C-alpha positions as CSV (number, residue, x, y, z in Angstrom):
1,X,-12.8,6.3,18.6
2,X,-15.2,3.4,19.0
3,X,-14.6,1.0,16.1
4,X,-16.3,-2.3,15.2
5,X,-14.5,-4.8,13.0
6,X,-16.7,-7.4,11.6
7,X,-14.7,-10.4,10.4
8,X,-11.5,-11.7,12.1
9,X,-9.7,-13.2,9.1
10,X,-6.4,-12.0,7.8
11,X,-7.6,-8.5,6.9
12,X,-9.5,-8.1,10.2
13,X,-6.5,-9.3,12.2
14,X,-4.2,-6.8,10.4
15,X,-6.7,-4.0,11.0
16,X,-7.0,-4.9,14.7
17,X,-3.2,-4.7,15.1
18,X,-3.0,-1.4,13.2
19,X,-5.9,0.4,14.9
20,X,-4.8,-0.7,18.4
21,X,-1.5,1.0,17.7
22,X,-3.6,4.1,16.9
23,X,-5.2,3.8,20.4
24,X,-8.8,3.1,19.4
25,X,-11.4,1.1,21.3
26,X,-12.2,-2.0,19.3
27,X,-14.9,-4.6,19.2
28,X,-14.3,-7.6,17.0
29,X,-17.2,-9.7,15.6
30,X,-16.8,-13.2,14.1
31,X,-19.0,-16.3,13.7
32,X,-16.1,-18.6,14.6
33,X,-15.4,-18.8,18.4
34,X,-12.0,-20.3,17.9
35,X,-10.9,-17.4,15.8
36,X,-12.1,-15.0,18.5
37,X,-10.2,-16.9,21.2
38,X,-7.0,-16.6,19.2
39,X,-7.6,-12.9,18.8
40,X,-8.1,-12.5,22.6
41,X,-4.8,-14.3,23.2
42,X,-3.0,-11.8,21.0
43,X,-4.9,-8.5,21.5
44,X,-6.7,-6.7,24.3
45,X,-10.1,-6.2,22.6
46,X,-13.7,-6.9,23.2
47,X,-15.1,-9.8,21.1
48,X,-18.7,-10.7,20.1
49,X,-19.6,-14.1,18.7
50,X,-22.3,-14.1,16.0
51,X,-23.4,-13.1,12.5
52,X,-22.3,-9.5,12.0
53,X,-25.2,-8.8,9.6
54,X,-27.9,-9.3,12.3
55,X,-29.3,-6.6,14.5
56,X,-28.9,-8.7,17.6
57,X,-25.1,-9.2,17.0
58,X,-24.5,-5.6,16.2
59,X,-26.5,-4.5,19.2
60,X,-24.3,-6.8,21.4
61,X,-21.3,-4.9,19.8
62,X,-22.9,-1.6,20.9
63,X,-23.3,-0.3,17.4
64,X,-25.5,2.5,18.6
65,X,-22.5,4.1,20.2
66,X,-19.9,3.2,17.6
67,X,-18.2,5.8,15.3
68,X,-17.1,3.4,12.6
69,X,-17.9,-0.1,11.4
70,X,-15.5,-2.0,9.1
71,X,-17.1,-5.1,7.5
72,X,-14.3,-7.4,6.4
73,X,-15.8,-10.9,6.4
74,X,-15.1,-13.3,3.6
75,X,-18.5,-12.8,2.0
76,X,-19.2,-9.5,0.1
77,X,-23.0,-9.9,0.6
78,X,-22.6,-10.1,4.4
79,X,-20.3,-7.1,4.4
80,X,-22.9,-5.0,2.4
81,X,-25.8,-6.1,4.6
82,X,-23.8,-5.5,7.7
83,X,-23.1,-1.9,6.7
84,X,-26.7,-1.3,5.7
85,X,-28.0,-2.7,9.0
86,X,-25.5,-0.7,11.1
87,X,-26.5,2.5,9.3
88,X,-30.2,1.8,10.1
89,X,-29.4,1.3,13.7
90,X,-27.0,4.3,14.0
91,X,-27.5,7.0,11.3
92,X,-24.3,8.8,12.4
93,X,-22.0,5.8,12.0
94,X,-19.4,5.6,9.3
95,X,-19.2,2.3,7.4
96,X,-16.5,0.6,5.3
97,X,-17.2,-2.6,3.4
98,X,-14.7,-5.0,1.9
99,X,-16.1,-6.0,-1.5
100,X,-13.8,-8.2,-3.6
101,X,-16.0,-9.4,-6.5
102,X,-15.8,-7.4,-9.7
103,X,-19.4,-8.3,-10.4
104,X,-20.6,-5.7,-7.8
105,X,-18.6,-2.7,-9.2
106,X,-21.6,-1.2,-11.0
107,X,-24.0,-1.6,-8.0
108,X,-21.5,0.0,-5.6
109,X,-21.3,3.1,-7.8
110,X,-25.1,3.4,-8.3
111,X,-26.2,2.3,-4.8
112,X,-23.5,3.6,-2.5
113,X,-25.8,5.9,-0.5
114,X,-28.7,3.4,-0.5
115,X,-26.3,0.8,1.0
116,X,-25.2,3.2,3.7
117,X,-21.5,3.1,2.6
118,X,-18.9,5.7,3.5
119,X,-16.2,3.8,1.7
120,X,-15.5,0.4,0.0
121,X,-12.2,-1.4,-0.1
122,X,-11.0,-4.1,-2.5
123,X,-7.6,-5.3,-1.3
124,X,-6.9,-7.4,-4.4
125,X,-7.8,-4.6,-6.8
126,X,-5.6,-2.1,-4.9
127,X,-2.7,-4.6,-5.0
128,X,-3.2,-5.2,-8.7
129,X,-2.9,-1.5,-9.3
130,X,0.2,-1.4,-7.1
131,X,1.8,-4.2,-9.0
132,X,0.8,-2.8,-12.4
133,X,2.4,0.5,-11.6
134,X,5.6,-1.3,-10.5
135,X,5.8,-3.1,-13.8
136,X,5.6,0.2,-15.7
137,X,9.0,1.1,-14.1
138,X,10.6,-2.3,-13.4
139,X,13.7,-0.7,-11.8
140,X,11.7,0.6,-8.9
141,X,11.0,-1.8,-6.1
142,X,7.9,0.2,-5.2
143,X,6.0,3.3,-6.2
144,X,3.7,5.4,-4.1
145,X,1.6,8.2,-5.7
146,X,0.7,11.6,-4.2
147,X,-0.6,15.0,-5.5
148,X,-3.2,13.4,-7.9
149,X,-0.4,11.4,-9.6
150,X,2.0,14.3,-10.1
151,X,4.6,13.2,-7.5
152,X,5.8,9.8,-6.5
153,X,8.0,8.2,-3.8
154,X,9.9,5.4,-5.4
155,X,12.1,2.7,-3.7
156,X,15.5,1.9,-5.2
157,X,18.3,-0.4,-3.9
158,X,21.8,0.9,-4.2
159,X,23.8,-1.8,-6.0
160,X,27.5,-2.2,-5.5
161,X,28.2,-0.9,-9.0
162,X,25.7,2.0,-8.7
163,X,26.8,5.5,-9.4
164,X,25.1,6.4,-6.1
165,X,27.6,4.4,-4.0
166,X,29.7,6.4,-1.5
167,X,28.3,9.8,-2.5
168,X,26.8,12.3,-0.1
169,X,23.2,13.3,-0.8
170,X,24.3,16.9,-1.3
171,X,25.9,15.7,-4.6
172,X,22.8,13.8,-5.8
173,X,21.6,16.5,-8.3
174,X,24.9,16.4,-10.2
175,X,24.3,12.7,-10.9
176,X,20.5,12.6,-11.2
177,X,20.3,15.9,-13.2
178,X,16.7,16.2,-12.1
179,X,15.5,17.6,-8.8
180,X,14.7,14.8,-6.4
181,X,14.8,14.3,-2.7
182,X,15.9,11.2,-0.8
183,X,13.3,11.3,2.0
184,X,14.3,8.0,3.8
185,X,17.1,5.4,3.8
186,X,16.7,1.9,5.1
187,X,20.1,0.5,6.0
188,X,20.2,-3.0,7.6
189,X,16.7,-2.5,8.9
190,X,17.3,0.9,10.4
191,X,15.4,3.7,8.8
192,X,16.8,7.3,8.7
193,X,15.5,10.6,7.5
194,X,18.8,11.8,6.0
195,X,20.4,15.2,5.5
196,X,22.7,16.4,2.8
197,X,25.8,14.9,4.5
198,X,24.4,11.4,4.5
199,X,26.6,9.1,2.4
200,X,24.9,6.2,0.5
201,X,26.3,2.7,0.8
202,X,25.8,-0.5,-1.2
203,X,22.7,-2.4,-0.1
204,X,20.9,0.8,1.1
205,X,17.2,1.0,0.2
206,X,16.5,4.6,-0.6
207,X,13.1,6.3,-1.0
208,X,13.2,9.1,-3.5
209,X,10.6,11.8,-4.0
210,X,10.4,13.0,-7.6
211,X,7.9,14.5,-10.1
212,X,6.2,11.7,-12.0
213,X,7.2,13.2,-15.3
214,X,10.9,13.0,-14.2
215,X,11.0,9.3,-13.4
216,X,12.1,8.1,-16.8
217,X,14.9,10.7,-16.9
218,X,16.0,9.8,-13.4
219,X,16.4,6.1,-14.3
220,X,18.4,7.0,-17.4
221,X,20.7,9.4,-15.6
222,X,21.4,6.9,-12.8
223,X,22.4,4.3,-15.5
224,X,19.7,1.9,-14.4
225,X,18.3,-0.7,-16.9
226,X,15.1,0.5,-18.6
227,X,14.0,-2.8,-20.2
228,X,10.4,-2.6,-21.1
229,X,8.0,-5.3,-19.8
230,X,6.3,-7.2,-22.7
231,X,5.8,-10.7,-21.2
232,X,4.5,-11.4,-17.7
233,X,4.0,-14.7,-16.0
234,X,1.5,-14.8,-13.1
235,X,1.8,-17.8,-10.8
236,X,-1.6,-18.2,-9.1
237,X,-5.0,-17.4,-10.6
238,X,-7.0,-15.8,-7.8
239,X,-8.9,-12.5,-7.9
240,X,-5.7,-10.5,-7.7
241,X,-4.4,-12.3,-10.8
242,X,-7.7,-11.5,-12.6
243,X,-7.5,-7.8,-11.8
244,X,-3.9,-7.6,-12.7
245,X,-4.2,-9.6,-16.0
246,X,-7.1,-7.2,-17.1
247,X,-4.8,-4.2,-16.7
248,X,-1.8,-5.8,-18.3
249,X,-3.9,-7.0,-21.3
250,X,-5.4,-3.5,-21.8
251,X,-1.8,-2.2,-21.8
252,X,-0.9,-4.6,-24.7
253,X,1.3,-6.8,-22.5
254,X,1.3,-10.6,-23.0
255,X,0.1,-12.5,-20.0
256,X,0.5,-16.1,-19.0
257,X,-1.3,-17.4,-15.9
258,X,-0.5,-20.7,-14.1
259,X,-3.3,-22.0,-11.9
260,X,-3.5,-25.4,-10.3
261,X,-7.3,-25.5,-9.8
262,X,-8.8,-26.8,-13.0
263,X,-12.2,-25.1,-12.4
264,X,-10.6,-21.8,-11.7
265,X,-8.2,-22.2,-14.7
266,X,-11.2,-22.8,-17.0
267,X,-13.0,-19.8,-15.6
268,X,-10.0,-17.5,-16.1
269,X,-9.6,-18.8,-19.7
270,X,-13.2,-17.8,-20.4
271,X,-13.0,-14.4,-18.7
272,X,-9.6,-13.5,-20.1
273,X,-9.5,-14.9,-23.7
274,X,-6.4,-12.9,-24.6
275,X,-4.4,-14.5,-21.7
276,X,-2.6,-17.8,-21.9
277,X,-4.0,-19.9,-19.0
278,X,-2.0,-23.0,-18.0
279,X,-3.5,-25.6,-15.6
280,X,-0.7,-26.9,-13.4
281,X,1.5,-26.5,-10.3
282,X,3.2,-23.1,-10.4
283,X,5.8,-24.3,-7.9
284,X,7.0,-27.0,-10.2
285,X,10.5,-26.3,-11.7
286,X,9.7,-28.5,-14.7
287,X,6.5,-26.6,-15.5
288,X,8.1,-23.2,-15.0
289,X,11.0,-24.1,-17.2
290,X,8.7,-25.6,-19.9
291,X,6.6,-22.4,-19.9
292,X,9.6,-20.3,-20.5
293,X,10.4,-18.6,-17.2
294,X,13.9,-17.7,-18.5
295,X,12.4,-15.8,-21.5
296,X,9.8,-13.9,-19.6
297,X,10.3,-10.2,-18.6
298,X,8.5,-10.4,-15.2
299,X,7.2,-13.0,-12.8
300,X,4.5,-12.2,-10.3
301,X,3.8,-14.8,-7.6
302,X,0.2,-14.7,-6.4
303,X,-0.7,-18.0,-4.8
304,X,-2.4,-18.1,-1.4
305,X,0.7,-19.5,0.3
306,X,3.5,-17.0,1.2
307,X,6.2,-19.6,1.4
308,X,5.4,-20.9,-2.1
309,X,5.4,-17.3,-3.5
310,X,8.8,-16.7,-1.9
311,X,10.4,-19.9,-3.3
312,X,9.0,-19.4,-6.8
313,X,10.2,-15.8,-6.8
314,X,13.7,-16.8,-5.7
315,X,13.8,-19.3,-8.5
316,X,12.7,-16.6,-11.0
317,X,15.4,-14.3,-9.7
318,X,18.0,-17.1,-10.1
319,X,17.0,-17.4,-13.7
320,X,17.7,-13.7,-14.3
321,X,14.1,-12.6,-14.7
322,X,14.5,-8.8,-14.8
323,X,11.4,-8.1,-12.6
324,X,10.0,-10.2,-9.8
325,X,7.0,-9.3,-7.7
326,X,6.0,-11.3,-4.6
327,X,2.6,-11.2,-2.8
328,X,2.8,-11.9,0.9
329,X,0.2,-11.9,3.6
330,X,2.5,-12.1,6.6
331,X,4.0,-8.6,6.7
332,X,7.1,-9.7,8.7
333,X,8.2,-11.7,5.6
334,X,8.9,-8.6,3.6
335,X,11.7,-7.5,5.8
336,X,13.1,-11.0,6.4
337,X,13.6,-11.7,2.7
338,X,14.3,-8.3,1.4
339,X,17.8,-9.2,0.1
340,X,17.1,-12.8,-1.0
341,X,15.8,-12.1,-4.5
342,X,12.1,-11.8,-4.2
343,X,12.0,-8.4,-5.7
344,X,9.1,-6.1,-5.0
345,X,6.9,-7.2,-2.1
346,X,3.2,-6.5,-2.2
347,X,0.7,-7.1,0.7
348,X,-3.0,-6.6,-0.1
349,X,-3.9,-6.4,3.5
350,X,-1.3,-3.8,4.2
351,X,-2.6,-1.6,1.4
352,X,-6.1,-2.1,2.7
353,X,-5.0,-1.2,6.2
354,X,-3.3,2.0,5.1
355,X,-6.4,3.2,3.3
356,X,-8.6,2.6,6.4
357,X,-6.1,4.2,8.8
358,X,-6.0,7.3,6.6
359,X,-9.8,7.4,6.7
360,X,-9.9,7.0,10.4
361,X,-7.3,9.7,11.0
362,X,-9.3,12.1,8.7
363,X,-12.4,11.3,10.7
364,X,-10.7,12.4,13.9
365,X,-9.6,15.8,12.8
366,X,-10.6,17.6,9.6
367,X,-8.1,20.4,10.2
368,X,-5.2,20.1,7.8
369,X,-6.8,16.9,6.8
370,X,-4.9,13.8,5.5
371,X,-5.4,13.1,1.8
372,X,-3.2,10.0,1.5
373,X,-1.2,7.6,3.7
374,X,1.4,5.1,2.6
375,X,3.7,3.0,4.7
376,X,7.2,2.7,3.4
377,X,10.4,0.9,4.4
378,X,8.6,-2.2,5.6
379,X,6.3,-0.2,7.7
380,X,9.1,1.6,9.6
381,X,8.2,5.0,8.1
382,X,5.0,6.8,6.8
383,X,4.5,9.1,3.9
384,X,1.4,11.3,4.3
385,X,-0.2,14.0,2.2
386,X,-2.0,16.8,4.0
387,X,-4.2,19.7,2.7
388,X,-3.1,23.1,4.0
389,X,-6.1,25.0,5.3
390,X,-6.6,28.1,7.6
391,X,-5.8,26.0,10.7
392,X,-2.3,25.0,9.6
393,X,0.4,27.0,11.3
394,X,3.6,28.3,9.6
395,X,2.0,29.0,6.3
396,X,4.0,31.3,4.0
397,X,7.2,30.7,6.0
398,X,10.5,29.5,4.4
399,X,10.9,25.8,5.3
400,X,14.3,26.6,6.8
401,X,12.5,28.6,9.5
402,X,9.7,26.1,10.2
403,X,10.3,24.1,13.4
404,X,9.8,20.5,12.4
405,X,9.8,17.6,14.9
406,X,12.9,15.4,14.7
407,X,12.4,12.5,12.3
408,X,10.1,14.6,10.1
409,X,10.7,15.8,6.5
410,X,8.6,17.8,4.1
411,X,9.2,15.9,0.8
412,X,7.0,17.7,-1.6
413,X,4.6,20.7,-2.0
414,X,1.9,21.0,-4.7
415,X,0.9,24.6,-5.3
416,X,-1.6,25.6,-8.0
417,X,-1.1,22.3,-9.8
418,X,2.7,22.9,-9.7
419,X,4.8,20.2,-8.0
420,X,7.8,21.4,-6.0
421,X,10.6,19.3,-4.6
422,X,11.4,21.7,-1.9
423,X,14.5,23.2,-0.4
424,X,14.8,25.6,2.6
425,X,13.6,28.6,0.7
426,X,10.3,27.1,-0.4
427,X,7.1,27.6,1.6
428,X,3.5,26.2,1.7
429,X,0.3,28.2,1.5
430,X,-3.4,27.7,2.0
431,X,-4.8,25.3,-0.6
432,X,-1.5,23.5,-1.1
433,X,-1.0,19.8,-0.5
434,X,2.1,18.8,1.4
435,X,3.8,15.3,1.5
436,X,5.4,14.6,4.8
437,X,7.7,11.6,5.6
438,X,8.3,10.5,9.2
439,X,9.9,7.7,11.2
440,X,8.0,8.6,14.4
441,X,5.8,6.0,15.9
442,X,3.1,8.3,17.2
443,X,0.5,8.8,14.5
444,X,0.0,12.2,12.9
445,X,-3.7,13.0,12.5
446,X,-3.4,16.5,11.2
447,X,-0.6,18.6,9.7
448,X,0.0,20.7,12.8
449,X,1.3,17.5,14.5
450,X,4.5,17.7,12.5
451,X,5.6,21.0,14.1
452,X,7.8,21.4,17.1
453,X,6.7,24.9,18.1
454,X,5.1,23.7,21.3
455,X,8.2,21.8,22.5
456,X,7.0,18.4,21.4
């Protein structure tokens, strides 16, 4: 596909990397020539220098022949105007705009068609939702939702004292007492799609598929602490902190925000009167101690500096804070520091990229189309949800007889609003949604790609 990315900042750079792996033809637009030169040094893409919201610049990027425009500049208004202009120049083009300000939420709903938008993305809002959901079940490092919220893939680390240590997965039901499926295991950076003979070891990060209604019972039966989150400290007061604080306050959770910028701190105090907003340096040990870091249930580090977030998170963990969440922009950090006490790792641009990649794959092939896409295990595996239609092969066949490609697992089937954690006797039918987990590097664009009936 021919794709234009307008804006070459952190989000644009991440999208360039991900979409090149998907083998698309890219044109990158930015108003800063130095940024474009840095991009050319790293990636083999065409670049255009200019204002992405103008017809002249879009014409130079060959917008008339493009299939998709992604507007991800730092200004919401430019992104919206860019999409509107592109749609006027090419009525067949799909457009995606990054819109971060909460002030535009109502307009985006009311004027989506008028603005020529196929999709809008808000990385901070998506990350806030991701963090909020992880705080609901603090024992899980990460939660990904499928099947309209009925099924989840959750990440757990096997501790040395865990009841899961040294057991084969075939014995998991005897311990969990609810039907779950370990769909992936990350051991020392190597991700495996396991079978029943796989034995869990201390330090393993396991990705468990379970019905959402069974999560509380799963935690209880595994003997994992279920301490409820009542007090949350947010270090950093940007947009993500605002979105997250709003959700936490609505859930009756006490929120304290530490923000170093006095203007921003004052603004947050006015916008969030039920939150305690502290003006100060969130990386200061003295300040963190005086604000009660040892007594808080969860610490979420949200500054714009990855290294600062990591250090503060490590300090929170050293003070026995039960739940720590760390925001990072550089994705390689999540794997490097996985075992150093920074807890759950959230990357807004990774979430943004996954949503756009799902949309792009769905554009390419509507047969057995993709409903959801999440990257798990530090991006080494993908969990995808597909809709089963008439084009999907091997319908109404027991899974034990379905020829799947090596490195592929069917983790869940949703049939007539019933969620099934499958075994070899289950089958999928037309109208079902199916969650597939894979470690394969080649992207799946439709459900038929998972089958090995053609000698793939």
